[in-house]
C-alpha positions in Angstrom: 9.3 7.1 -17.2 10.5 6.4 -13.6 8.2 5.2 -10.9 8.5 6.8 -7.5 7.2 4.9 -4.5 7.4 6.5 -1.1 7.5 3.9 1.6 9.3 5.8 4.5 6.3 6.1 6.8 6.3 4.5 10.2 2.7 3.2 9.9 1.7 4.1 13.4 -1.9 3.1 12.9 -0.8 -0.5 12.2 1.3 -0.9 15.4 2.5 -3.3 16.9 3.1 -4.8 13.4 5.0 -1.9 12.0 7.5 -2.0 14.9 9.2 -4.9 13.1 7.8 -4.7 9.5 7.3 -1.8 7.1 3.6 -1.1 6.3 4.3 -1.8 2.6 5.3 -5.4 3.5 2.3 -6.3 5.6 0.8 -9.5 4.1 -2.3 -9.0 2.0 -4.1 -11.7 0.0 -1.0 -13.8 -0.4 1.0 -10.8 -1.6 2.2 -7.5 0.0 1.0 -3.9 -0.6 4.3 -3.2 -2.2 4.3 -6.3 -4.5 0.9 -5.4 -5.8 2.0 -1.9 -6.7 5.3 -3.0 -8.3 3.6 -5.7 -10.4 1.0 -3.3 -11.7 3.6 -0.9 -12.9 6.0 -3.6 -14.2 3.1 -5.2 -16.2 2.6 -1.8 -17.9 6.3 -1.6 -18.9 7.9 0.5 -16.2 11.3 -0.9 -15.3 12.9 1.9 -13.2 11.8 2.4 -9.7 12.8 4.9 -7.0 11.9 3.7 -3.5 11.9 6.4 -0.8 12.8 4.5 2.3 13.2 5.4 6.0 12.1 3.3 9.0 13.1 -0.3 8.4 14.2 0.6 4.9 16.7 -2.3 4.8 13.7 -4.7 4.7 12.3 -2.9 1.7 15.6 -3.2 -0.1 15.9 -6.9 0.8 12.4 -7.6 -0.4 12.9 -5.8 -3.7 16.2 -7.5 -4.4 14.8 -10.9 -3.7 11.5 -10.6 -5.6 12.3 -8.2 -8.4 15.9 -8.6 -9.4 15.0 -7.6 -13.0 14.0 -4.0 -12.2 16.4 -1.1 -11.9 15.9 0.0 -8.3 17.1 3.2 -6.7 16.8 4.0 -3.0 16.5 7.4 -1.4 16.6 7.7 2.4 14.2 10.1 4.0 15.7 10.4 7.5 13.6 13.4 8.5 10.0 12.7 7.5 8.4 16.0 6.5 5.7 14.8 4.2 5.2 13.3 0.8 6.3 16.5 -0.9 9.6 16.5 0.9 10.0 12.8 0.1 9.5 13.2 -3.6 11.8 16.2 -3.7 14.7 14.0 -2.5 14.5 12.0 -5.8 15.3 15.0 -8.0 18.9 14.0 -8.9 17.8 10.5 -9.9 14.8 11.6 -11.9 16.7 14.3 -13.7 14.2 15.5 -16.4 12.4 12.1 -16.9 8.6 11.8 -16.6 7.5 10.3 -13.3 4.7 8.0 -12.0 4.2 8.5 -8.3 2.3 5.8 -6.3 2.0 6.1 -2.6 3.2 3.0 -0.9 0.0 2.4 1.0 -2.4 3.0 -1.9 -3.7 -0.1 -3.9 -5.9 1.0 -6.7 -7.5 -0.8 -9.6 -7.3 1.2 -12.9 -6.1 1.0 -16.5 -2.4 1.7 -16.0 -1.6 1.5 -19.7 -4.3 4.0 -20.6 -2.9 6.4 -18.0 0.6 6.0 -19.4 -0.5 6.6 -23.0 -2.3 9.8 -22.2 -0.6 13.0 -23.5 -1.5 14.8 -20.3 -0.2 14.6 -16.7 -2.9 12.7 -14.8 -4.2 12.3 -11.2 -6.2 9.4 -9.9 -9.5 10.3 -8.1 -12.3 8.5 -6.3 -15.6 9.7 -4.8 -15.6 9.5 -1.0 -18.2 10.2 1.6 -15.9 12.5 3.7 -13.1 14.1 1.7 -11.7 16.2 4.6 -8.9 13.7 5.3 -7.6 13.6 1.7 -6.3 15.7 -1.0 -9.3 16.9 -3.0 -9.6 17.7 -6.7 -12.0 20.1 -8.4 -12.5 19.2 -12.0 -14.4 20.7 -15.0 -16.9 19.0 -17.3 -14.1 17.6 -19.5 -12.3 15.9 -16.6 -9.5 18.5 -16.4 -8.4 19.5 -13.0 -8.9 23.1 -12.0 -7.7 23.1 -8.4 -6.4 20.7 -5.8 -6.3 21.3 -2.0 -4.9 19.1 0.8 -7.4 18.1 3.5 -9.8 21.1 3.3 -12.1 21.8 6.2 -14.9 22.7 3.7 -14.4 20.6 0.6 -15.8 21.9 -2.7 -15.7 18.4 -4.2 -16.0 14.8 -3.0 -13.3 13.6 -5.4 -10.3 12.5 -3.3 -6.8 12.1 -4.7 -6.0 8.4 -4.3 -2.2 8.7 -4.3 -1.5 7.9 -8.0 0.1 10.7 -10.0 1.5 10.7 -13.6 3.6 13.8 -14.1 5.2 14.7 -17.4 6.7 18.0 -16.4 8.9 16.8 -13.6 11.2 19.8 -13.8 8.3 22.1 -12.9 7.2 19.6 -10.2 10.6 19.9 -8.5 10.6 23.7 -8.9 7.2 23.9 -7.2 8.3 21.6 -4.4 11.5 23.7 -3.8 9.5 26.9 -3.9 7.0 25.6 -1.4 9.7 24.4 1.0 11.6 27.7 0.7 8.3 29.5 1.6 7.6 27.0 4.4 4.3 26.2 2.9 3.1 23.3 5.1 -0.2 21.5 5.6 -0.6 20.0 9.1 3.2 20.3 9.6 4.2 18.6 6.4 5.1 19.5 2.8 2.4 18.0 0.6 2.6 16.9 -3.0 -0.9 18.3 -3.5 0.3 21.9 -2.9 3.1 21.4 -5.5 0.6 20.1 -8.0 -1.7 23.1 -7.4 1.4 25.3 -8.0 1.8 23.6 -11.4 -1.9 24.2 -12.2 -1.4 27.9 -11.5 1.5 27.8 -13.9 -0.9 26.6 -16.6 0.1 22.9 -16.7 -2.9 20.8 -17.6 -3.8 17.8 -15.5 -6.5 15.4 -16.4 -8.3 13.2 -13.9 -8.9 9.5 -14.1 -11.3 7.6 -11.9 -10.0 4.4 -10.2 -12.4 1.4 -10.0 -11.4 0.4 -6.5 -9.2 2.0 -3.8 -8.0 -0.2 -1.0 -7.1 1.4 2.3 -4.2 -0.5 3.9 -3.5 2.0 6.7 -5.2 0.5 9.7 -6.3 -2.9 10.9 -10.0 -2.8 10.2 -9.7 -1.5 6.6 -6.7 -3.8 6.0 -8.8 -6.8 6.8 -11.6 -5.5 4.5 -9.1 -5.0 1.7 -7.7 -8.5 2.3 -11.1 -10.0 1.9 -11.8 -8.1 -1.3 -8.4 -8.9 -2.9 -8.6 -12.6 -1.9 -11.7 -12.9 -4.1 -9.7 -11.2 -6.9 -6.7 -13.4 -6.5 -8.6 -16.6 -5.7 -7.5 -18.5 -8.8 -3.8 -18.0 -7.9 -4.1 -20.3 -4.8 -2.2 -23.6 -5.2 -3.3 -26.2 -2.6 -0.2 -28.3 -3.4 2.1 -25.7 -1.7 0.7 -26.5 1.8 -0.3 -29.7 3.7 -3.9 -30.1 4.8 -5.0 -32.9 7.1 -8.5 -33.5 8.4 -9.4 -29.8 7.7 -12.0 -27.7 6.0 -10.8 -24.8 3.8 -13.5 -22.3 3.0 -12.6 -20.0 0.1 -11.4 -17.4 -0.5 -8.1 -18.1 1.3 -4.4 -17.7 0.6 -2.2 -20.2 2.4 1.5 -19.8 1.9 4.0 -22.6 0.9 5.2 -24.8 3.6 2.2 -24.4 5.8 0.6 -27.2 7.8 -3.2 -27.1 8.5 -4.6 -30.0 10.5 -7.9 -30.6 12.4 -8.9 -27.1 11.6 -11.4 -24.9 9.7 -9.8 -22.0 7.8 -11.7 -19.3 6.0 -13.3 -17.5 4.5 -11.2 -14.4 4.0 -8.0 -15.7 5.5 -4.4 -15.0 4.4 -1.6 -17.1 6.0 2.1 -16.5 5.4 4.6 -19.3 4.6 5.7 -22.0 7.0 2.9 -21.5 9.5 1.2 -24.3 11.4 -2.5 -24.2 12.3 -3.7 -27.1 14.5 -7.1 -27.7 16.1 -8.2 -24.1 15.3 -10.9 -22.1 13.6 -9.7 -19.0 11.7 -11.8 -16.6 9.6 -11.5 -13.0 8.4 -7.9 -12.7 9.5 -4.3 -12.2 8.3 -1.7 -14.5 9.8 2.1 -13.9 9.3 4.8 -16.4 8.4 6.5 -18.9 10.7 3.8 -18.8 13.2 2.1 -21.6 15.3 -1.6 -21.5 16.1 -2.9 -24.3 18.4 -6.4 -24.7 19.8 -7.5 -21.2 19.0 -10.6 -19.5 17.4 -9.7 -16.3 15.6 -12.0 -13.8 13.9 -11.1 -10.4 12.5 -7.5 -10.8 13.7 -4.1 -9.6 12.5 -1.3 -11.8 13.7 2.4 -11.1 13.0 5.2 -13.4 12.0 7.1 -15.8 14.3 4.1 -15.8 16.7 2.9 -18.6 18.9 -0.7 -18.7 20.2 -2.4 -21.4 22.2 -5.8 -20.8 23.8 -9.4 -19.9 23.3 -11.7 -17.6 21.2 -10.3 -14.1 20.7 -10.1 -11.2 18.4 -6.4 -10.3 18.4 -3.9 -7.8 17.1 -0.5 -9.2 17.8 2.9 -8.2 16.5 5.9 -10.3 15.4 7.9 -12.6 17.6 5.2 -13.1 20.2 4.2 -16.2 22.3 0.8 -16.2 24.0 -0.8 -19.0 26.0 -4.5 -18.3 26.6 -5.2 -21.6 28.3 
């Protein structure tokens, strides 16, 4: 079993942060989107990973080499982004005929990975949503087997969205369907989708069973990223180590994640705050926010803000969305 993780997207909805940082490496509850995905699959016994990289791909490679030296990592470059289907097809030579576990690099889901791996069927993760028109949609029978999947339908026949987690046993047929779709120019909104290739496999008679995820965290834009951060902070709360940072004359309101080397003085931090390593917070109040590493926040009140790394802010009350390497004086 090889894991395939596409992380080549530019993350335009998270700009300005994604000008300097891949979306998969945006800090989240003391971790990153990518680290949560990799650790889920590692814990289930997967040791070979194929990362599909593009924009800022060197940062993905550096991150994986530093944090996961024990995995066997392959890198495929998607220089011309034509969709997830196109991205997955680029891995064909590395996959060969192995089974694959595809997890989109902006999808954090809570589910029983071991149970999915042990199933004798290919499997797709699904979750009920209020408006499925912006997702791949699965139609399933009474036994949980998938009858049909369609990408972003205008009139959905189901409210079960594909969450971006796919276990595919018949990888040779997956690549055949991807190649056939690309030969025919079968695109959805200008891109080759993985959903269309899976529907092709279904028409060939391949059985896919659905599994429902407990939680599905959207990390694609600022507002939902902050919501996901708050939820995951509660989940990871017991992993916080106060000895890794210095706190002086300050109040810390859990749940928070404060990185090693941080200095917090004369401040109130929390709830629902993630702060990267080696950041200084002085005479400030911060809640419901994500702060990057190596930043300096002085005399500021922040709520529902996303602040990049290597940033300096001095001033008054604001809701901010600031990228890396920025200095702002609001005084």
